[in-house]
N, C-alpha and C positions, 0 to 999 in steps of 0.2 A: 046762563054763563056764571052768575054769582053762586049758584047752588053747586056747581061743578068746582068752583075755587074752594069753597068750604069743605067739600068732600076731599079734595086733595090735601087740604090743610089738616084735616082729620086724620087721614092715613098717615102723614107725615109725624104727627104728634104721638099716635100710637107706636109706630116704628122707632121713633127717636126716644120718646120719653118712657114708654111702657116696656118696650123690648130691649132697649139699650142699645141699638144700632146707630152707627154713626159713619158718615162718608169720609174717607180718608184718601190721601195720595199714595200710590204704591211706592215702595222704596227700591231704588236700583240696586242690584246686587250684581257681582261679577258674572256669576253663572248659577245654574241649577246644580247644587251639590249632589253628588252621587253617594251611595252608602259608603263607598270606599273613601270619599273626601271627608265625610263627617267622622268616619272612624280615625282617619289621620289627624284631624283637628283635635278629637277628643284625646287620642293617645299622647299627642305633644303637649297638650294642654295639662293632662295629668302629670306628665314627667316634669314639666316646668314648676307646677304647683308643689310637687313633692320636693323637689330641689330648693324651692323658696322656703318651704317649712323647715329644712335642715340648715340653710345658710342664711336666711333672713334677708335684711337689707343689704348685707355685704354682696350677695348674689346681684341685686338690682343696680348697686353703685358701679359694678364692673360692666355693666351693659352699656355698649355705644351702638346706636342705631342710626340708620340712613336710608335715603332713598332719592330718586330723581322726580322732578316735577317741572312741567312747562310753565313759564311765566310770560304772559301775554303783555304787549306794550300798551294795549287799551282793553280793559276788561268791563263790560256793562254791569250796571247793579243788577241783582236779582230782584224779582218782584217783592219779595220779603224786606230786602234791604232798602227799597224805595217807598215803603209804606209812609203815609203821612195822615195827619189828623184833618178831618173835614166835617162840617155841619150837614145836617140833613138837607139844608137848603143850598148847600154849596154845589158849584158845577161839578160834572164828573171829572176825575183826574185820569189822565192818560198818559201812557209811557210808550214811546216808540220802541219797537224791537230792534235790538243791536246785536250783532254777533262779536265775539272776541276778534281782536285784530289778528291777521294772518302772521304779522310780525311777532316773533316770540323768542325767548331764549330759555334754555334749560338750566335748571339749578340743581346741583347735587348737595345735599345737606346732610352733615353728620352731626349728632348731638347726643347728649347723656342726661343724666338727672340734674345737672349743675348748669347746663346751658349748651348753646351752639359751639362746635369745636371746629368747624370748617364749612365753608360755602364754595363751591367751585361752580363756575358760571361757563356754559358753552354757547356760543352764538347759534342762531338758527342755522340749519343745514348741516351741522356736526354731530354725529351720533356717538353715543357712548358705547364703546366696545371694551373687551377684555383689558386691552392695552392702556386705554385711557383711565378704565376704572382702577386699575392697579396703580397708575400715577397719581390718581385721588387718594387711594390708600396710603401711598408714600407720603403725601402731604398731610394726611390725617394723622399718621404715626408721629411725624414731626410736631404737629399741633398738640397731640396728647402729651408729648415729651414736655412742651413748654407749659401748658395749661393744667395738666393733671399730673404732678409730680408723683411718682410711685405706681401710677396705674399700670405702666408697661411691665413693671417687675411683679405685680400682683396677678396680671393677666387680663387681657382685653376680651370680653365676650361680645362678638359683633353680631348684632340683629339686622339682618336685610332680608328682602324677599328673594323669590327664585327666578328673577329676571336672568336671561341669558349671560349678560356680562358678570352677574354675580355668582353663577354657577360654573363658569367656564373653568377649564382645566388650569388656565394661567392663574386665575384668581385664587384657585384653591391651592396652588402651589405657593403663591405669595403668603397666604394665611398660614400654611404649614412652616414655611421659612421663618417666620417671625413667632410662631406657636401661639397664633391668635385662636381662640375658639370660636366656632360659628355656632350661633344658637340657632337649632333647627326651627324652621318656620314652614306651616303647612301651606300647600298651593292654594290660589284664589281666596286669600285671607287677609284682605286690607283692614278688616275689623279688629285683626290682631298685631297690626303694625302700627306702632306709636306715630310715625310721620303722617300716616293717612288718617287716622282717627283723632289726632291731636294737634298737629302742627300745620299741615298744609291748608286745611279748611279755613281756620282763622287767619292765616296770611292771605289768602286770596280774597277773603271777604274785606280785609283792610284795604286791599289795593283796588277793590272794584270800584268803578266810577272814575277812576284816575286815568290819565293818559300821559305817557312817557315818550319823549322825542328821542332820547339817546340811550345807548347801553349804560352809561354811567348813571343816568336819572333812575332807571329800572333797578340796577344793582344797589344804588344808595337807598332806594325805598324798601328793598327786601332786607337789607342789613340793618336799616333803621327798625323795622318791625322786630327782628330778632333782638336787638340791643335793648328795646324797650320792655321786653318781657323779664320779670324777675325770676330768681332761682326756683321758686314755688310753681310757676307755670311748667317749667320743664320737668321738675320732680313729679308733679301731678300726672305728666303723660306717661312716664316710666312705670310709676306705682300703679297706674290704672291698668297695667298688664295683668297683675294678679287677680283683679276683679274680673277682667274679660277672659281669662283662663277659666275661672270659676264659672262664669255665665255660659261659656261654651260647653263645659260639661253638663251644666243644668239643662241646656237646651239640646243635648244629645248631639252636639256637633253643628247645630244650624247656625246661620248668621246671628250676630248679636245687633239688635236694633240701636242701642245707645251704649 
């Protein structure tokens, strides 16, 4: 038995140290991208990079991005978040598996390179459709008027994904009415959407392990998270678009890991 353990260890050392192989966890992605999907991602990334090369930061400063996400009243800590120090002689650390609470609330968040412009909350059971989304856009327009003087006259560039309320005829009519530009976004591409790769992850990690009893408690925690981030945090999420468009091209349209 001892010899068998030594042989297994030798094989592991050869595979790990000599050959450079390591075990890693697979990363979840929305779907298996087709060649057409990759071509679309590359084409739009090249278009946006070309525009950035001509307009520079003026282009990025006009981008307003937004998306919806579910906020649970109780979200368990992930295994990584609950890591703790222990000695070799310490008893094993156990964590009981918990699922997110069924009670939840949807938050629609719009932000730009300077900070959050609008957070709209919808209670559980109420869905976002084109009518509700256009109502949110109306509130967003008023928020931009108050918080970003001059942006409406310079022209808003709206970056959102291809969810049905975002692409509905009513939404497109609203954008045309106020001459807002819609920045084209490839399908199945959360890695090119700032809310997905920069905003919602840190927000949910901040709230993990907490429990909220009322709507107001959950709303307050979400708004507090946003208010505690300085302008450099939001600017970093928008500026990262340039690097991600470039990486998308270098990876021939495949998903970006980081």
